[in-house]
C-alpha positions, 0 to 999 in steps of 0.5 A: 370326053365329057367330065361327068363328074359335075353333071348338073343334077337339078336339071334331070327333073326338067329333062324327065318332064320335057321327055314325058311331055315331048314339049318344052312348054308343057314341062315348063307349066308343070315345073312353074318355070318359063320356057326359056328356064327349061331351055337353058337347063336343057342346054346345060345338061346337053353341054355336060353329057356331050350330046343332043338330047332333043331335036326340031320337029316342026314347032316342037322337039322330039328326043334323039336316039340317045335322048330316049336311052337317057330318058327311060334310065332318068325316069326310072332313077327319079321314080325309085328316088321319090319311092324311096323318099316316100317310104322313109317319110311315111314309115310311121304314117298310116294316112297323110295327103292324098291328091286325086286328079279326075274329070268334072264329070266323074267327080260331081257324078260319082266321086262327090256321092261316095267319097264320104265313105272313104273319109269315114274309114280313113280319118288320117288320109286328107284328100285333095281333089283336083278337077282337070280335063280328062286327057290331062288327068292321065298326064299329071306327074304330081297327083298320087291318084288319077281317075280318066276315061280312055281305052287304057294302057297308059305308058309309066303308069299302073292302071286298072279298069274300073268299069266299061261304059255303055251309055243309055237315056235317063230322066226324072220321073217328073219329067212325064208330068211336064210333058203330059205323057210317059216316054215308052219308045224312042219316038216320044222323045221328040216331046222332051228336051235332049240334054247334051254335054258334047256337041250332040254326037252321042245323042245322034248315034244312040238314036241312029242305032235305035232306029229313030234317027229323025227324032233329033230333029223334032226334039228341043235341045240344051247343050252344056259343056259338063255331063255332071250338069246335064245329069243335074238337069235331067234330075230336075226334069228339065229333059233326058240325058245319055249317061253311063251306069257308072255315073247314074246308078246312085241316082237311079237307086234313090229314085231320082232317075230312071231308064226308059229303055234298055237300049244302050251304045258302047262308048269305046272305052271305060273308067280307069284308075291311074297311079305312078309307080312312085305313088303306089308306094304311099300308104295313102294311095294304097288305101285309096286304091283298095277301096276304090276297086272294092267299090266298083267290084274289081278286088281282083286288081288289087293283085296286080299292084306291085308290092314296093316294099317287098319287090318280090313278094305278092301285093299286100 
């Protein structure tokens, strides 16, 4: 029987990261360790426990049945320890540092245009914005808040829908001057440049559902890898972009953009805000969540945030 009195506790964090990612290399990247260091720590833990936590799966790893059971307990214990430490460290603080991870498209098109309001109303909170790929935003374990596009339902995270996304064409009023005509029907798009942030799939689908699939063959095209840049190009009168109300509302309100058509297509997902259970214990994270939910008219979602100081009571 294994002697668990000398269980190598420092290896538990490495195990939790490897189990969460189902990848030793991703765990190594998160913890700033080498792959061999992660492997060594996991072997030490397995030797101390007396059973295998991971098995081979092709070129990767997969949790064993024992590993899955152990991972659930370790993850919950580490979250509880971190939450307790945060409560102690911030007992007398109103703000503090706040790490926010989000995709560039949301950061440039929405957050950059509204964050000043939060900073003005919460001067003791120091925001650190990290731009990451959409999928990675939801995976980061060291960010207090993450904003990501998707269907929802992220494991081991509290999350709330900010806005369901439908996309429709937008352009600058100055575009009509440069092309010498207004854009009144989808057929008129053939005289403009269609701005893409993807491989053109969204525009092809919009044109097809609008009954003008052939327009894409007649129009000119400009491709960039970031939706924020596509929006900036549209504002500058370069062409027409497909954008959601969420990311274009401010520019439309200011008259920088307009919607030539009411027809929109479903983007099959929405913008969500995510927070770890440990992060929910931070004063700065809760302040940001309350502000963000209110900004999107989702004050009702605040009631779903657990009160970590009083687990059986309502959210504060």
